[in-house]
PAKOL-719859 format. One record per residue (C-alpha): x, y, z; residue in one letter. Coordinates in Angstrom, 3 decimals, decimal comma, padded with zeros to 6 digits, always signed. Example, Ala and Ser with C-alpha at 12.3 -4.5 7.8 and 13.67 -1.06 7.14 Angstrom:
2
<site><px>+012,300</px><py>-004,500</py><pz>+007,800</pz><rest>a</rest></site>
<site><px>+013,670</px><py>-001,060</py><pz>+007,140</pz><rest>s</rest></site>
END
This chain:
255
<site><px>+047,604</px><py>+000,772</py><pz>-056,154</pz><rest>m</rest></site>
<site><px>+044,577</px><py>-000,179</py><pz>-054,068</pz><rest>t</rest></site>
<site><px>+041,132</px><py>+000,882</py><pz>-055,190</pz><rest>f</rest></site>
<site><px>+038,194</px><py>+001,177</py><pz>-052,841</pz><rest>t</rest></site>
<site><px>+034,685</px><py>+001,328</py><pz>-054,211</pz><rest>a</rest></site>
<site><px>+032,660</px><py>+004,327</py><pz>-053,087</pz><rest>a</rest></site>
<site><px>+029,923</px><py>+003,278</py><pz>-050,683</pz><rest>p</rest></site>
<site><px>+026,214</px><py>+003,315</py><pz>-051,367</pz><rest>t</rest></site>
<site><px>+025,654</px><py>+003,351</py><pz>-047,599</pz><rest>d</rest></site>
<site><px>+023,358</px><py>+006,224</py><pz>-046,586</pz><rest>l</rest></site>
<site><px>+023,742</px><py>+005,851</py><pz>-042,824</pz><rest>s</rest></site>
<site><px>+023,682</px><py>+009,197</py><pz>-041,055</pz><rest>g</rest></site>
<site><px>+021,870</px><py>+010,923</py><pz>-043,928</pz><rest>k</rest></site>
<site><px>+018,348</px><py>+012,306</py><pz>-043,908</pz><rest>t</rest></site>
<site><px>+016,483</px><py>+011,764</py><pz>-047,173</pz><rest>c</rest></site>
<site><px>+013,285</px><py>+013,640</py><pz>-048,049</pz><rest>l</rest></site>
<site><px>+010,896</px><py>+012,067</py><pz>-050,558</pz><rest>v</rest></site>
<site><px>+007,999</px><py>+014,095</py><pz>-051,978</pz><rest>t</rest></site>
<site><px>+005,098</px><py>+012,356</py><pz>-053,685</pz><rest>g</rest></site>
<site><px>+006,024</px><py>+009,426</py><pz>-051,477</pz><rest>a</rest></site>
<site><px>+002,805</px><py>+007,449</py><pz>-051,858</pz><rest>n</rest></site>
<site><px>+003,292</px><py>+006,958</py><pz>-055,594</pz><rest>g</rest></site>
<site><px>+005,034</px><py>+003,912</py><pz>-057,003</pz><rest>g</rest></site>
<site><px>+008,379</px><py>+005,591</py><pz>-057,651</pz><rest>i</rest></site>
<site><px>+008,333</px><py>+007,710</py><pz>-054,488</pz><rest>g</rest></site>
<site><px>+007,517</px><py>+004,742</py><pz>-052,261</pz><rest>a</rest></site>
<site><px>+010,231</px><py>+002,624</py><pz>-053,891</pz><rest>a</rest></site>
<site><px>+012,816</px><py>+005,377</py><pz>-053,402</pz><rest>a</rest></site>
<site><px>+011,868</px><py>+005,738</py><pz>-049,723</pz><rest>a</rest></site>
<site><px>+012,233</px><py>+001,988</py><pz>-049,195</pz><rest>e</rest></site>
<site><px>+015,627</px><py>+001,879</py><pz>-050,907</pz><rest>h</rest></site>
<site><px>+016,954</px><py>+004,862</py><pz>-048,945</pz><rest>f</rest></site>
<site><px>+015,811</px><py>+003,309</py><pz>-045,652</pz><rest>a</rest></site>
<site><px>+017,302</px><py>-000,080</py><pz>-046,546</pz><rest>a</rest></site>
<site><px>+020,683</px><py>+001,617</py><pz>-046,910</pz><rest>l</rest></site>
<site><px>+020,525</px><py>+003,214</py><pz>-043,491</pz><rest>g</rest></site>
<site><px>+019,007</px><py>+006,644</py><pz>-044,167</pz><rest>a</rest></site>
<site><px>+016,512</px><py>+008,422</py><pz>-041,973</pz><rest>r</rest></site>
<site><px>+013,621</px><py>+008,914</py><pz>-044,388</pz><rest>v</rest></site>
<site><px>+011,147</px><py>+011,796</py><pz>-044,324</pz><rest>l</rest></site>
<site><px>+008,120</px><py>+011,470</py><pz>-046,579</pz><rest>t</rest></site>
<site><px>+005,411</px><py>+013,847</py><pz>-047,725</pz><rest>t</rest></site>
<site><px>+002,331</px><py>+013,475</py><pz>-049,878</pz><rest>d</rest></site>
<site><px>-001,162</px><py>+014,891</py><pz>-049,953</pz><rest>i</rest></site>
<site><px>-002,400</px><py>+011,931</py><pz>-047,861</pz><rest>g</rest></site>
<site><px>-002,200</px><py>+011,905</py><pz>-044,061</pz><rest>d</rest></site>
<site><px>-000,177</px><py>+008,709</py><pz>-043,841</pz><rest>r</rest></site>
<site><px>+002,669</px><py>+007,053</py><pz>-045,715</pz><rest>f</rest></site>
<site><px>+001,563</px><py>+003,784</py><pz>-047,307</pz><rest>t</rest></site>
<site><px>+004,920</px><py>+002,116</py><pz>-046,637</pz><rest>g</rest></site>
<site><px>+006,563</px><py>+001,285</py><pz>-043,329</pz><rest>d</rest></site>
<site><px>+010,043</px><py>+002,765</py><pz>-043,725</pz><rest>c</rest></site>
<site><px>+009,446</px><py>+006,455</py><pz>-042,987</pz><rest>a</rest></site>
<site><px>+010,830</px><py>+008,029</py><pz>-039,833</pz><rest>s</rest></site>
<site><px>+008,302</px><py>+010,829</py><pz>-040,204</pz><rest>e</rest></site>
<site><px>+005,495</px><py>+011,616</py><pz>-042,647</pz><rest>h</rest></site>
<site><px>+003,805</px><py>+014,968</py><pz>-043,182</pz><rest>r</rest></site>
<site><px>+000,788</px><py>+015,708</py><pz>-045,373</pz><rest>a</rest></site>
<site><px>+001,100</px><py>+018,790</py><pz>-047,577</pz><rest>f</rest></site>
<site><px>-000,859</px><py>+019,898</py><pz>-050,624</pz><rest>d</rest></site>
<site><px>+001,998</px><py>+021,340</py><pz>-052,647</pz><rest>l</rest></site>
<site><px>-000,433</px><py>+022,951</py><pz>-055,090</pz><rest>a</rest></site>
<site><px>-001,595</px><py>+025,354</py><pz>-052,364</pz><rest>s</rest></site>
<site><px>+000,390</px><py>+028,263</py><pz>-050,973</pz><rest>d</rest></site>
<site><px>-000,230</px><py>+027,147</py><pz>-047,383</pz><rest>d</rest></site>
<site><px>+000,805</px><py>+023,580</py><pz>-048,075</pz><rest>g</rest></site>
<site><px>+003,916</px><py>+024,608</py><pz>-049,942</pz><rest>l</rest></site>
<site><px>+005,034</px><py>+027,103</py><pz>-047,301</pz><rest>s</rest></site>
<site><px>+004,373</px><py>+024,532</py><pz>-044,567</pz><rest>g</rest></site>
<site><px>+006,522</px><py>+021,989</py><pz>-046,380</pz><rest>c</rest></site>
<site><px>+009,331</px><py>+024,517</py><pz>-046,821</pz><rest>c</rest></site>
<site><px>+009,229</px><py>+025,394</py><pz>-043,095</pz><rest>e</rest></site>
<site><px>+009,493</px><py>+021,700</py><pz>-042,253</pz><rest>w</rest></site>
<site><px>+012,471</px><py>+021,396</py><pz>-044,581</pz><rest>i</rest></site>
<site><px>+014,223</px><py>+024,345</py><pz>-042,911</pz><rest>a</rest></site>
<site><px>+013,915</px><py>+022,590</py><pz>-039,548</pz><rest>n</rest></site>
<site><px>+014,956</px><py>+019,125</py><pz>-040,753</pz><rest>e</rest></site>
<site><px>+017,777</px><py>+020,056</py><pz>-043,200</pz><rest>v</rest></site>
<site><px>+017,676</px><py>+016,903</py><pz>-045,367</pz><rest>p</rest></site>
<site><px>+020,944</px><py>+015,776</py><pz>-046,957</pz><rest>d</rest></site>
<site><px>+019,148</px><py>+014,205</py><pz>-049,911</pz><rest>v</rest></site>
<site><px>+016,038</px><py>+015,367</py><pz>-051,753</pz><rest>l</rest></site>
<site><px>+014,014</px><py>+013,056</py><pz>-053,991</pz><rest>f</rest></site>
<site><px>+011,808</px><py>+015,711</py><pz>-055,627</pz><rest>n</rest></site>
<site><px>+009,133</px><py>+013,432</py><pz>-057,006</pz><rest>n</rest></site>
<site><px>+005,671</px><py>+014,981</py><pz>-056,497</pz><rest>a</rest></site>
<site><px>+003,898</px><py>+015,530</py><pz>-059,814</pz><rest>a</rest></site>
<site><px>+000,536</px><py>+015,559</py><pz>-061,588</pz><rest>l</rest></site>
<site><px>-000,360</px><py>+014,144</py><pz>-065,004</pz><rest>f</rest></site>
<site><px>-003,109</px><py>+015,060</py><pz>-067,437</pz><rest>d</rest></site>
<site><px>-003,526</px><py>+015,118</py><pz>-071,166</pz><rest>m</rest></site>
<site><px>-005,410</px><py>+016,655</py><pz>-074,053</pz><rest>g</rest></site>
<site><px>-004,540</px><py>+017,925</py><pz>-077,495</pz><rest>s</rest></site>
<site><px>-003,277</px><py>+021,461</py><pz>-077,963</pz><rest>v</rest></site>
<site><px>-006,815</px><py>+022,307</py><pz>-079,088</pz><rest>l</rest></site>
<site><px>-008,266</px><py>+020,910</py><pz>-075,834</pz><rest>q</rest></site>
<site><px>-005,652</px><py>+021,307</py><pz>-073,075</pz><rest>a</rest></site>
<site><px>-006,813</px><py>+024,556</py><pz>-071,500</pz><rest>n</rest></site>
<site><px>-005,166</px><py>+026,972</py><pz>-069,095</pz><rest>l</rest></site>
<site><px>-006,815</px><py>+025,359</py><pz>-066,057</pz><rest>d</rest></site>
<site><px>-004,895</px><py>+022,185</py><pz>-066,852</pz><rest>q</rest></site>
<site><px>-001,784</px><py>+024,264</py><pz>-067,471</pz><rest>y</rest></site>
<site><px>-002,106</px><py>+025,944</py><pz>-064,059</pz><rest>d</rest></site>
<site><px>-002,650</px><py>+022,656</py><pz>-062,189</pz><rest>r</rest></site>
<site><px>+000,299</px><py>+020,868</py><pz>-063,768</pz><rest>l</rest></site>
<site><px>+002,720</px><py>+023,777</py><pz>-063,530</pz><rest>f</rest></site>
<site><px>+001,684</px><py>+024,455</py><pz>-059,915</pz><rest>a</rest></site>
<site><px>+002,982</px><py>+021,080</py><pz>-058,751</pz><rest>v</rest></site>
<site><px>+005,410</px><py>+019,893</py><pz>-061,428</pz><rest>n</rest></site>
<site><px>+007,349</px><py>+023,157</py><pz>-061,706</pz><rest>v</rest></site>
<site><px>+006,403</px><py>+025,722</py><pz>-059,039</pz><rest>r</rest></site>
<site><px>+006,370</px><py>+023,297</py><pz>-056,110</pz><rest>a</rest></site>
<site><px>+009,337</px><py>+021,359</py><pz>-057,471</pz><rest>m</rest></site>
<site><px>+011,386</px><py>+024,559</py><pz>-057,561</pz><rest>y</rest></site>
<site><px>+010,234</px><py>+025,809</py><pz>-054,146</pz><rest>a</rest></site>
<site><px>+011,094</px><py>+022,504</py><pz>-052,459</pz><rest>v</rest></site>
<site><px>+014,473</px><py>+022,357</py><pz>-054,194</pz><rest>l</rest></site>
<site><px>+015,193</px><py>+025,938</py><pz>-053,131</pz><rest>q</rest></site>
<site><px>+014,169</px><py>+025,217</py><pz>-049,521</pz><rest>a</rest></site>
<site><px>+016,481</px><py>+022,212</py><pz>-049,251</pz><rest>v</rest></site>
<site><px>+019,335</px><py>+024,108</py><pz>-050,905</pz><rest>a</rest></site>
<site><px>+018,939</px><py>+027,066</py><pz>-048,546</pz><rest>n</rest></site>
<site><px>+018,834</px><py>+024,784</py><pz>-045,503</pz><rest>a</rest></site>
<site><px>+022,029</px><py>+023,016</py><pz>-046,585</pz><rest>l</rest></site>
<site><px>+023,858</px><py>+026,260</py><pz>-047,361</pz><rest>v</rest></site>
<site><px>+022,869</px><py>+027,725</py><pz>-043,977</pz><rest>a</rest></site>
<site><px>+024,157</px><py>+024,577</py><pz>-042,264</pz><rest>a</rest></site>
<site><px>+027,321</px><py>+024,551</py><pz>-044,432</pz><rest>d</rest></site>
<site><px>+026,648</px><py>+020,968</py><pz>-045,498</pz><rest>r</rest></site>
<site><px>+026,954</px><py>+019,217</py><pz>-048,855</pz><rest>p</rest></site>
<site><px>+023,957</px><py>+017,456</py><pz>-050,327</pz><rest>g</rest></site>
<site><px>+022,403</px><py>+015,679</py><pz>-053,278</pz><rest>s</rest></site>
<site><px>+019,198</px><py>+016,984</py><pz>-054,839</pz><rest>l</rest></site>
<site><px>+017,415</px><py>+014,645</py><pz>-057,250</pz><rest>i</rest></site>
<site><px>+014,583</px><py>+015,934</py><pz>-059,420</pz><rest>n</rest></site>
<site><px>+012,159</px><py>+013,673</py><pz>-061,248</pz><rest>l</rest></site>
<site><px>+011,910</px><py>+014,565</py><pz>-064,915</pz><rest>a</rest></site>
<site><px>+010,459</px><py>+012,214</py><pz>-067,554</pz><rest>s</rest></site>
<site><px>+011,103</px><py>+010,978</py><pz>-071,046</pz><rest>q</rest></site>
<site><px>+008,276</px><py>+013,431</py><pz>-071,839</pz><rest>a</rest></site>
<site><px>+010,671</px><py>+016,249</py><pz>-070,986</pz><rest>g</rest></site>
<site><px>+012,934</px><py>+015,337</py><pz>-073,902</pz><rest>h</rest></site>
<site><px>+010,318</px><py>+015,459</py><pz>-076,648</pz><rest>r</rest></site>
<site><px>+006,856</px><py>+016,813</py><pz>-077,259</pz><rest>g</rest></site>
<site><px>+003,833</px><py>+014,558</py><pz>-077,526</pz><rest>e</rest></site>
<site><px>+000,651</px><py>+015,527</py><pz>-079,337</pz><rest>a</rest></site>
<site><px>-001,691</px><py>+014,758</py><pz>-076,438</pz><rest>l</rest></site>
<site><px>+000,593</px><py>+015,663</py><pz>-073,532</pz><rest>v</rest></site>
<site><px>+001,739</px><py>+019,216</py><pz>-074,276</pz><rest>a</rest></site>
<site><px>+001,484</px><py>+020,716</py><pz>-070,782</pz><rest>h</rest></site>
<site><px>+003,009</px><py>+017,699</py><pz>-069,019</pz><rest>y</rest></site>
<site><px>+005,895</px><py>+017,551</py><pz>-071,497</pz><rest>c</rest></site>
<site><px>+006,560</px><py>+021,252</py><pz>-070,951</pz><rest>a</rest></site>
<site><px>+006,632</px><py>+020,840</py><pz>-067,156</pz><rest>t</rest></site>
<site><px>+009,166</px><py>+018,043</py><pz>-067,355</pz><rest>k</rest></site>
<site><px>+011,346</px><py>+019,993</py><pz>-069,797</pz><rest>a</rest></site>
<site><px>+011,329</px><py>+022,756</py><pz>-067,176</pz><rest>a</rest></site>
<site><px>+012,485</px><py>+020,272</py><pz>-064,529</pz><rest>v</rest></site>
<site><px>+015,506</px><py>+019,393</py><pz>-066,665</pz><rest>i</rest></site>
<site><px>+016,344</px><py>+023,062</py><pz>-067,205</pz><rest>s</rest></site>
<site><px>+016,010</px><py>+023,946</py><pz>-063,506</pz><rest>y</rest></site>
<site><px>+018,191</px><py>+020,972</py><pz>-062,632</pz><rest>t</rest></site>
<site><px>+020,996</px><py>+022,307</py><pz>-064,808</pz><rest>q</rest></site>
<site><px>+020,705</px><py>+025,883</py><pz>-063,537</pz><rest>s</rest></site>
<site><px>+020,511</px><py>+024,838</py><pz>-059,891</pz><rest>a</rest></site>
<site><px>+023,490</px><py>+022,520</py><pz>-060,278</pz><rest>a</rest></site>
<site><px>+025,647</px><py>+025,337</py><pz>-061,631</pz><rest>l</rest></site>
<site><px>+024,502</px><py>+027,751</py><pz>-058,914</pz><rest>a</rest></site>
<site><px>+025,047</px><py>+025,297</py><pz>-056,054</pz><rest>l</rest></site>
<site><px>+028,275</px><py>+023,604</py><pz>-057,140</pz><rest>a</rest></site>
<site><px>+030,422</px><py>+025,961</py><pz>-055,061</pz><rest>r</rest></site>
<site><px>+028,453</px><py>+024,865</py><pz>-051,993</pz><rest>h</rest></site>
<site><px>+029,198</px><py>+021,173</py><pz>-052,722</pz><rest>k</rest></site>
<site><px>+025,533</px><py>+020,547</py><pz>-053,393</pz><rest>i</rest></site>
<site><px>+024,956</px><py>+018,317</py><pz>-056,399</pz><rest>r</rest></site>
<site><px>+021,762</px><py>+018,547</py><pz>-058,442</pz><rest>v</rest></site>
<site><px>+020,778</px><py>+015,846</py><pz>-060,913</pz><rest>n</rest></site>
<site><px>+017,583</px><py>+014,512</py><pz>-062,450</pz><rest>a</rest></site>
<site><px>+016,175</px><py>+011,112</py><pz>-063,322</pz><rest>i</rest></site>
<site><px>+014,129</px><py>+010,790</py><pz>-066,481</pz><rest>s</rest></site>
<site><px>+011,919</px><py>+007,687</py><pz>-066,223</pz><rest>p</rest></site>
<site><px>+010,280</px><py>+006,162</py><pz>-069,245</pz><rest>g</rest></site>
<site><px>+007,134</px><py>+004,057</py><pz>-068,967</pz><rest>v</rest></site>
<site><px>+007,158</px><py>+002,733</py><pz>-065,408</pz><rest>i</rest></site>
<site><px>+004,462</px><py>+000,351</py><pz>-064,133</pz><rest>d</rest></site>
<site><px>+003,032</px><py>+002,441</py><pz>-061,311</pz><rest>t</rest></site>
<site><px>-000,550</px><py>+002,969</py><pz>-060,102</pz><rest>p</rest></site>
<site><px>-000,593</px><py>+006,251</py><pz>-062,043</pz><rest>m</rest></site>
<site><px>-000,459</px><py>+004,261</py><pz>-065,267</pz><rest>w</rest></site>
<site><px>-004,050</px><py>+003,146</py><pz>-064,740</pz><rest>e</rest></site>
<site><px>-005,034</px><py>+006,823</py><pz>-065,044</pz><rest>t</rest></site>
<site><px>-002,716</px><py>+007,341</py><pz>-068,009</pz><rest>v</rest></site>
<site><px>-004,099</px><py>+004,269</py><pz>-069,769</pz><rest>d</rest></site>
<site><px>-007,686</px><py>+005,434</py><pz>-069,209</pz><rest>a</rest></site>
<site><px>-006,874</px><py>+008,847</py><pz>-070,668</pz><rest>l</rest></site>
<site><px>-005,284</px><py>+007,305</py><pz>-073,752</pz><rest>f</rest></site>
<site><px>-008,338</px><py>+005,054</py><pz>-074,094</pz><rest>a</rest></site>
<site><px>-010,488</px><py>+008,179</py><pz>-074,145</pz><rest>k</rest></site>
<site><px>-008,393</px><py>+010,258</py><pz>-076,524</pz><rest>f</rest></site>
<site><px>-007,218</px><py>+007,470</py><pz>-078,860</pz><rest>e</rest></site>
<site><px>-010,430</px><py>+005,401</py><pz>-078,734</pz><rest>n</rest></site>
<site><px>-008,652</px><py>+002,298</py><pz>-077,431</pz><rest>k</rest></site>
<site><px>-009,925</px><py>-000,415</py><pz>-075,095</pz><rest>p</rest></site>
<site><px>-008,780</px><py>-000,089</py><pz>-071,474</pz><rest>i</rest></site>
<site><px>-005,400</px><py>-001,778</py><pz>-071,089</pz><rest>g</rest></site>
<site><px>-004,424</px><py>-001,653</py><pz>-074,769</pz><rest>q</rest></site>
<site><px>-002,193</px><py>+001,437</py><pz>-074,535</pz><rest>k</rest></site>
<site><px>-000,346</px><py>+000,013</py><pz>-071,546</pz><rest>k</rest></site>
<site><px>+000,359</px><py>-003,218</py><pz>-073,441</pz><rest>r</rest></site>
<site><px>+001,464</px><py>-001,264</py><pz>-076,517</pz><rest>e</rest></site>
<site><px>+003,929</px><py>+000,975</py><pz>-074,710</pz><rest>v</rest></site>
<site><px>+005,436</px><py>-001,971</py><pz>-072,844</pz><rest>g</rest></site>
<site><px>+006,050</px><py>-003,866</py><pz>-076,086</pz><rest>r</rest></site>
<site><px>+007,500</px><py>-000,775</py><pz>-077,783</pz><rest>s</rest></site>
<site><px>+010,300</px><py>-000,318</py><pz>-075,218</pz><rest>v</rest></site>
<site><px>+013,592</px><py>-001,631</py><pz>-076,692</pz><rest>p</rest></site>
<site><px>+014,139</px><py>-003,815</py><pz>-073,612</pz><rest>l</rest></site>
<site><px>+010,638</px><py>-005,161</py><pz>-074,139</pz><rest>g</rest></site>
<site><px>+008,786</px><py>-004,282</py><pz>-070,937</pz><rest>y</rest></site>
<site><px>+007,572</px><py>-001,461</py><pz>-068,731</pz><rest>m</rest></site>
<site><px>+010,007</px><py>-000,590</py><pz>-065,979</pz><rest>g</rest></site>
<site><px>+009,442</px><py>-001,240</py><pz>-062,275</pz><rest>h</rest></site>
<site><px>+009,637</px><py>+001,559</py><pz>-059,680</pz><rest>p</rest></site>
<site><px>+012,608</px><py>-000,193</py><pz>-058,057</pz><rest>s</rest></site>
<site><px>+014,598</px><py>+000,287</py><pz>-061,254</pz><rest>e</rest></site>
<site><px>+014,241</px><py>+004,048</py><pz>-060,837</pz><rest>v</rest></site>
<site><px>+014,918</px><py>+003,835</py><pz>-057,100</pz><rest>a</rest></site>
<site><px>+018,271</px><py>+002,111</py><pz>-057,671</pz><rest>r</rest></site>
<site><px>+019,416</px><py>+005,060</py><pz>-059,769</pz><rest>v</rest></site>
<site><px>+018,193</px><py>+007,384</py><pz>-057,017</pz><rest>a</rest></site>
<site><px>+020,427</px><py>+005,508</py><pz>-054,553</pz><rest>v</rest></site>
<site><px>+023,358</px><py>+005,974</py><pz>-056,916</pz><rest>f</rest></site>
<site><px>+022,740</px><py>+009,734</py><pz>-057,123</pz><rest>l</rest></site>
<site><px>+022,188</px><py>+010,046</py><pz>-053,366</pz><rest>a</rest></site>
<site><px>+025,400</px><py>+008,233</py><pz>-052,480</pz><rest>s</rest></site>
<site><px>+029,113</px><py>+008,859</py><pz>-052,903</pz><rest>d</rest></site>
<site><px>+029,027</px><py>+006,630</py><pz>-055,979</pz><rest>q</rest></site>
<site><px>+028,069</px><py>+009,737</py><pz>-057,968</pz><rest>s</rest></site>
<site><px>+030,169</px><py>+012,334</py><pz>-056,150</pz><rest>q</rest></site>
<site><px>+031,602</px><py>+013,808</py><pz>-059,391</pz><rest>y</rest></site>
<site><px>+028,211</px><py>+014,112</py><pz>-061,120</pz><rest>m</rest></site>
<site><px>+026,048</px><py>+017,205</py><pz>-061,206</pz><rest>t</rest></site>
<site><px>+023,722</px><py>+018,934</py><pz>-063,739</pz><rest>a</rest></site>
<site><px>+022,960</px><py>+015,588</py><pz>-065,382</pz><rest>q</rest></site>
<site><px>+019,680</px><py>+013,933</py><pz>-066,346</pz><rest>t</rest></site>
<site><px>+019,846</px><py>+010,143</py><pz>-066,327</pz><rest>i</rest></site>
<site><px>+017,310</px><py>+008,311</py><pz>-068,499</pz><rest>s</rest></site>
<site><px>+015,826</px><py>+005,157</py><pz>-066,956</pz><rest>v</rest></site>
<site><px>+013,607</px><py>+004,162</py><pz>-069,831</pz><rest>d</rest></site>
<site><px>+014,721</px><py>+000,840</py><pz>-071,306</pz><rest>g</rest></site>
<site><px>+016,207</px><py>+002,609</py><pz>-074,332</pz><rest>g</rest></site>
<site><px>+013,104</px><py>+004,610</py><pz>-075,282</pz><rest>n</rest></site>
<site><px>+014,847</px><py>+007,960</py><pz>-075,746</pz><rest>v</rest></site>
<site><px>+018,271</px><py>+008,126</py><pz>-077,370</pz><rest>l</rest></site>
<site><px>+020,252</px><py>+011,287</py><pz>-076,585</pz><rest>r</rest></site>
END
């Protein structure tokens, strides 16, 4: 019997990356393009910081106008692959994290995530095409954290929506999975580190060093390590996978 490995080639596919100017989003866009995909990127900024995008659009996904504009764009482009990455982070104890913070985080991390996923799914169903939708969860979605209640809750919602969407869309040959990164060395970590310095009374840089050392593999991950898993989920390598959340966290969360 002859076995042929499933290809990771993405030639002929259109991949949409939201939150594309972040470390993970930019890395995913670069990996998709390197494997032959036409890459569409969106972020709140007017230009994509990389050089691999076929087209970039600026949308504020926290606003109704921005979100509806993005969904109209999606309906016209009909991407085969969605990398649903746009997200906000903030922190504060349960005694301090107010409803304004709740509204901001849920507006992007859950409401916009769902609307974009729904827009891509509807476009694919209307075109009678299969697809792969990849949502970005987090290790924070698997467990609560004392200072990160709202963010943890948003990422738990991402995991739940991934499962529900996967079951609803399976008959259309549209796969829906999530990636759950751990501590990844992205520009956002400067903000995270500063917040921990404030709330835990630590010097700037100490929390980042601590979390890197605490990972079982011994270091913070690189955005490319998440992007490689995104390529796997976007390609035929994962054609029998749906409703799953893959942890890319160096062994931080055991499930």
